N, CA and C of each residue as an Amber inpcrd file, in Angstrom:
protein
   321
 -47.1950000  -0.2370000 -24.8610000 -46.1270000   0.2680000 -23.9120000
 -46.1200000  -0.7130000 -22.6810000 -47.1740000  -1.1760000 -22.2970000
 -47.2080000  -2.1100000 -21.1110000 -46.4250000  -3.3420000 -21.4010000
 -46.4450000  -3.8210000 -22.6230000 -45.6750000  -5.0200000 -23.0020000
 -44.1760000  -4.7890000 -22.9340000 -43.7450000  -3.6090000 -23.2240000
 -42.3130000  -3.2810000 -23.1280000 -41.7430000  -3.4230000 -21.6950000
 -42.4540000  -3.0280000 -20.6640000 -41.9640000  -2.8860000 -19.2990000
 -42.1060000  -4.3120000 -18.6230000 -42.6430000  -5.2780000 -19.1330000
 -42.8260000  -6.5620000 -18.5280000 -41.5220000  -7.2280000 -18.2720000
 -41.3270000  -7.5900000 -17.0670000 -40.1230000  -8.3800000 -16.6620000
 -39.0560000  -7.4760000 -15.9770000 -39.1370000  -6.2200000 -16.0820000
 -38.1820000  -5.2600000 -15.5560000 -38.1330000  -5.3050000 -14.0310000
 -39.2770000  -5.5000000 -13.3850000 -39.4110000  -5.5310000 -11.9040000
 -38.6540000  -6.7350000 -11.2740000 -38.5900000  -7.8380000 -12.0220000
 -38.0660000  -9.0100000 -11.4040000 -36.5780000  -9.1450000 -11.6340000
 -35.9090000  -8.1950000 -12.3740000 -34.5440000  -8.4300000 -12.5420000
 -33.7680000  -7.9750000 -11.4150000 -32.5350000  -8.5680000 -11.2200000
 -31.6320000  -8.2030000 -10.1570000 -30.4410000  -7.3680000 -10.6600000
 -30.1050000  -6.4060000  -9.7760000 -28.9620000  -5.5800000 -10.2860000
 -27.7080000  -6.2260000  -9.7740000 -26.6200000  -6.0340000 -10.4280000
 -25.3030000  -6.6100000 -10.0150000 -24.8010000  -5.8340000  -8.9210000
 -23.9630000  -6.6310000  -8.1120000 -23.4080000  -6.0390000  -6.9210000
 -22.3670000  -4.9140000  -7.4170000 -22.1240000  -3.8930000  -6.5900000
 -21.2560000  -2.8300000  -7.0310000 -19.8110000  -3.3500000  -7.1060000
 -19.1190000  -2.9600000  -8.0910000 -17.6240000  -3.3300000  -8.2700000
 -16.8390000  -2.6930000  -7.2740000 -16.0330000  -3.3950000  -6.4750000
 -15.2010000  -2.8470000  -5.5130000 -13.6850000  -2.9220000  -6.0830000
 -13.1780000  -1.8080000  -6.1120000 -11.8060000  -1.7370000  -6.6340000
 -10.6950000  -1.9970000  -5.4960000  -9.8550000  -2.8130000  -5.7760000
  -8.6590000  -3.1210000  -4.8220000  -7.5910000  -2.1270000  -5.0450000
  -7.4360000  -1.3090000  -4.1060000  -6.4110000  -0.3060000  -4.1850000
  -5.3220000  -0.5470000  -3.1500000  -4.1410000  -0.9110000  -3.5790000
  -2.9810000  -1.2380000  -2.7050000  -2.0980000   0.0470000  -2.6310000
  -1.6310000   0.2720000  -1.4150000  -0.6300000   1.3120000  -1.1650000
   0.4670000   0.7960000  -0.3450000   1.6640000   1.0790000  -0.6990000
   2.8170000   0.6000000   0.1510000   3.4430000   1.9300000   0.7730000
   3.5180000   1.9380000   2.1260000   4.1010000   3.0840000   2.7800000
   5.3470000   2.7470000   3.5790000   6.3790000   3.6000000   3.3570000
   7.6390000   3.3510000   4.0580000   7.7800000   4.4560000   5.0920000
   7.9580000   4.1230000   6.2700000   8.3480000   5.0760000   7.3960000
   9.8510000   4.9600000   7.6380000  10.5690000   6.0170000   7.5130000
  11.9490000   5.9760000   7.6550000  12.4570000   7.3270000   8.2830000
  13.7420000   7.2570000   8.7130000  14.3350000   8.4250000   9.2200000
  15.5240000   8.9030000   8.4560000  15.6250000  10.0760000   8.2230000
  16.7590000  10.6350000   7.4200000  18.0630000  10.6520000   8.1010000
  18.0480000  10.5160000   9.4750000  19.2150000  10.4380000  10.3190000
  19.7930000   9.0760000  10.4940000  19.0900000   8.0390000   9.9840000
  19.4450000   6.6720000  10.1940000  20.0560000   6.0820000   8.8160000
  21.2390000   5.4570000   8.8710000  21.8480000   4.8770000   7.6540000
  20.9340000   3.6960000   7.0520000  20.3520000   2.9050000   8.0250000
  19.4750000   1.8560000   7.5950000  18.2880000   2.3690000   6.8980000
  17.8110000   3.4980000   7.2760000  16.6220000   4.1480000   6.6100000
  16.9300000   4.6670000   5.2580000  18.1290000   5.2280000   5.0960000
  18.5580000   5.6960000   3.7950000  18.6350000   4.4720000   2.8070000
  19.2570000   3.4010000   3.2710000  19.3790000   2.2000000   2.4260000
  17.9160000   1.7530000   2.0110000  17.0970000   1.6810000   2.9930000
  15.7770000   1.1630000   2.6770000  15.1050000   2.0280000   1.6990000
  15.2830000   3.3530000   1.8850000  14.6330000   4.3130000   0.8500000
  15.0520000   4.0370000  -0.5310000  16.3510000   3.7930000  -0.7110000
  16.9870000   3.5560000  -2.0550000  16.4070000   2.2970000  -2.6770000
  16.3260000   1.2410000  -1.8440000  15.8120000  -0.0710000  -2.2210000
  14.3160000   0.2210000  -2.6170000  13.6120000   0.8190000  -1.8110000
  12.1890000   1.1040000  -1.9840000  11.9340000   1.9540000  -3.2400000
  12.7730000   2.8110000  -3.5430000  12.7190000   3.7360000  -4.7680000
  12.9910000   2.8770000  -6.0060000  14.0510000   2.0450000  -6.0100000
  14.2730000   1.1600000  -7.0550000  13.0900000   0.2350000  -7.4180000
  12.5420000  -0.4200000  -6.3760000  11.4450000  -1.2510000  -6.6180000
  10.1760000  -0.5080000  -7.0830000  10.0670000   0.7420000  -6.7040000
   8.8600000   1.4520000  -7.1560000   9.0010000   1.7850000  -8.7080000
  10.2240000   1.8830000  -9.1640000  10.4910000   2.0910000 -10.5640000
  10.1140000   0.8150000 -11.3060000  10.5420000  -0.2510000 -10.8380000
  10.2280000  -1.5740000 -11.4780000   8.8330000  -1.9740000 -11.4320000
   7.9800000  -1.4410000 -10.5510000   6.5330000  -1.6600000 -10.3930000
   5.8050000  -0.3680000 -10.3800000   5.6130000   0.2290000 -11.6520000
   4.9450000   1.4890000 -11.7350000   3.5130000   1.4590000 -11.4460000
   2.8840000   0.3330000 -11.3590000   1.3670000   0.3290000 -11.1380000
   1.1240000   0.3610000  -9.5530000   2.0500000   0.2230000  -8.6960000
   1.9780000   0.1920000  -7.2580000   2.0890000   1.7560000  -6.7730000
   1.1230000   2.0810000  -5.9730000   1.1190000   3.3880000  -5.3400000
   2.0180000   3.3020000  -4.1090000   2.9870000   4.1760000  -4.0410000
   3.9000000   4.1590000  -2.8980000   3.9620000   5.5430000  -2.2000000
   4.3900000   5.5590000  -0.9650000   4.4270000   6.7780000  -0.1740000
   5.5570000   6.6210000   0.8290000   6.5250000   7.5350000   0.7940000
   7.5280000   7.3830000   1.7540000   7.3200000   8.6090000   2.7300000
   7.5060000   8.3590000   4.0670000   7.2930000   9.3040000   5.1610000
   8.4970000   9.3980000   6.0040000   9.1900000  10.5020000   5.9880000
  10.3330000  10.8320000   6.8610000   9.8110000  11.3020000   8.2460000
  10.0180000  10.5130000   9.2260000   9.4800000  10.8910000  10.5490000
  10.1710000  12.0980000  11.2250000  11.2130000  12.6330000  10.6140000
  11.7290000  13.9340000  11.0610000  10.9300000  15.0140000  10.6190000
  10.3650000  14.8880000   9.4370000   9.4340000  15.9900000   8.9110000
   7.9890000  15.8680000   9.3710000   7.5280000  14.5910000   9.6750000
   6.1850000  14.3840000  10.0670000   6.1390000  13.4330000  11.3050000
   6.4340000  13.9290000  12.4590000   6.5870000  13.0170000  13.6340000
   5.2960000  12.3390000  14.1640000   4.1530000  12.9060000  13.7500000
   2.9010000  12.3210000  14.2060000   2.3310000  11.1990000  13.2970000
   2.8570000  11.1270000  12.1760000   2.3270000  10.1130000  11.2490000
   2.5170000   8.7170000  11.5670000   3.5760000   8.2900000  12.1530000
   3.7120000   6.8530000  12.6640000   2.7750000   6.3980000  13.6530000
   2.0930000   7.3410000  14.3480000   1.0840000   7.0110000  15.3830000
  -0.0340000   6.4130000  14.7770000  -0.4300000   6.7040000  13.4710000
  -1.6270000   6.1370000  12.8250000  -1.5050000   4.6050000  12.6380000
  -0.3330000   4.2300000  12.4090000  -0.1420000   2.7150000  12.1830000
   0.6510000   2.0620000  13.3200000   0.9750000   2.6990000  14.3970000
   1.6510000   2.2230000  15.5330000   3.0130000   1.6690000  15.2020000
   3.8040000   2.5870000  14.4750000   5.0220000   2.1590000  14.0430000
   5.9800000   2.3550000  15.2630000   6.7740000   1.3060000  15.6810000
   7.6940000   1.3870000  16.7040000   9.1250000   1.2740000  16.3560000
   9.2850000   0.7410000  15.1990000  10.7630000   0.3960000  14.6760000
  10.8270000   1.0930000  13.3240000  12.1310000   1.5000000  13.0160000
  12.4100000   2.1180000  11.6860000  13.5460000   1.3750000  11.0390000
  13.4760000   1.2300000   9.7500000  12.4060000   1.5530000   8.8570000
  11.3910000   0.5160000   8.8010000  10.0810000   0.8250000   8.5570000
   8.9790000  -0.0230000   8.5160000   8.2100000   0.1280000   7.1980000
   7.7910000  -0.9540000   6.6480000   7.1380000  -0.8720000   5.3790000
   5.7450000  -1.4950000   5.7630000   4.6660000  -0.8330000   5.2290000
   3.3340000  -1.3040000   5.5180000   2.5630000  -1.4610000   4.1900000
   1.9430000  -2.5450000   3.9110000   1.1020000  -2.7120000   2.7490000
  -0.2830000  -2.5520000   3.1360000  -0.9110000  -1.5500000   2.4550000
  -2.3980000  -1.2700000   2.7790000  -3.2630000  -1.6420000   1.6590000
  -4.4480000  -2.1020000   1.9230000  -5.3970000  -2.3760000   0.8840000
  -6.6900000  -1.7980000   1.3580000  -7.2160000  -0.8340000   0.5220000
  -8.3940000  -0.0230000   0.9290000  -8.2830000   0.6060000   2.1790000
  -7.0110000   1.0460000   2.5040000  -6.8310000   1.7560000   3.7800000
  -6.5390000   0.8860000   5.0080000  -6.6650000  -0.3940000   4.8120000
  -6.3900000  -1.3310000   5.9360000  -5.1350000  -2.0710000   5.8000000
  -4.4290000  -2.2870000   6.9720000  -3.1940000  -2.8670000   7.0030000
  -3.2840000  -4.4360000   6.6410000  -2.4870000  -4.7940000   5.6810000
  -2.3590000  -6.2460000   5.3010000  -1.1790000  -6.8410000   5.8450000
  -0.0180000  -6.2480000   5.4870000   1.2410000  -6.7870000   5.9420000
   2.0950000  -5.7080000   6.4670000   3.0520000  -6.0760000   7.2460000
   4.0490000  -5.1200000   7.8580000   5.3500000  -5.7310000   7.8260000
   6.3810000  -4.9050000   7.4900000   7.7090000  -5.4760000   7.3430000
   8.6690000  -4.4750000   8.0450000   9.3770000  -4.9620000   9.1150000
  10.3770000  -4.1320000   9.7080000  11.6280000  -4.4400000   9.0480000
  12.0980000  -3.4100000   8.2580000  13.2200000  -3.7590000   7.3100000
  14.5750000  -3.6060000   7.9470000  15.3500000  -4.5700000   7.5290000
  16.8260000  -4.5140000   7.7620000  17.4230000  -4.4290000   6.3290000
  17.7680000  -5.4940000   5.8090000  18.2000000  -5.3890000   4.4090000
  17.5280000  -6.4380000   3.5660000  16.2190000  -6.7210000   3.8770000
  15.4700000  -7.7780000   3.2490000  14.9000000  -7.2640000   1.9420000
  15.5760000  -7.1760000   0.8590000  15.0670000  -6.7110000  -0.3710000
  14.1730000  -7.7270000  -0.9260000  14.3570000  -8.9930000  -0.7080000
  13.5460000 -10.0350000  -1.3000000  12.0760000 -10.0680000  -0.7260000
  11.9690000  -9.6830000   0.6820000  10.7220000  -9.5440000   1.2580000
   9.9660000  -8.3290000   0.7060000  10.6790000  -7.3170000   0.4640000
  10.1370000  -6.0460000  -0.0010000   9.6140000  -6.3090000  -1.5050000
  10.4250000  -7.0040000  -2.2110000   9.9750000  -7.3960000  -3.5520000
   8.7500000  -8.1760000  -3.6490000   8.6130000  -9.0430000  -2.6760000
   7.3190000  -9.9240000  -2.4770000   6.1980000  -9.0000000  -2.2010000
   6.3340000  -7.9850000  -1.3980000   5.1960000  -6.9830000  -1.0670000
   4.8620000  -6.2140000  -2.3800000   5.7190000  -5.8420000  -3.1600000
   5.5210000  -5.1100000  -4.4150000   4.7870000  -5.9990000  -5.4270000
   5.1600000  -7.2580000  -5.4620000   4.5090000  -8.1970000  -6.3540000
   3.0590000  -8.4800000  -5.9370000   2.8440000  -8.5270000  -4.6400000
   1.5390000  -8.7140000  -4.0690000   0.6720000  -7.5440000  -4.3230000
   1.1610000  -6.3920000  -4.2290000   0.4320000  -5.1540000  -4.4320000
   0.0620000  -4.9380000  -5.8900000   0.8380000  -5.4360000  -6.8440000
   0.5980000  -5.2350000  -8.2810000  -0.4610000  -6.1860000  -8.8520000
  -0.8820000  -7.1100000  -8.0820000  -1.8770000  -8.1070000  -8.5170000
  -3.1500000  -7.4820000  -8.6710000
């Protein structure tokens, strides 16, 4: 039995695997036309990228939520990785920039 356990003390264990979880959050207002357009674009891209976790927050329904990320302008898109902000996009009609965020999150 002693021979079997030889060498187990000297082995190193591997580092824990850290999963990269990306989330894209859209802050918008239902009373704003620009926000409605951004939500439609956001929805279409979320269908094309099903592996990306998305969340849309209407500030009319949840007015305290933008304070967490210090959102001053609407609509705003924030890319989060493991709960930390990586990129922020104050949207006008920049669907190409939003597409870039979705591609970055799906990696």
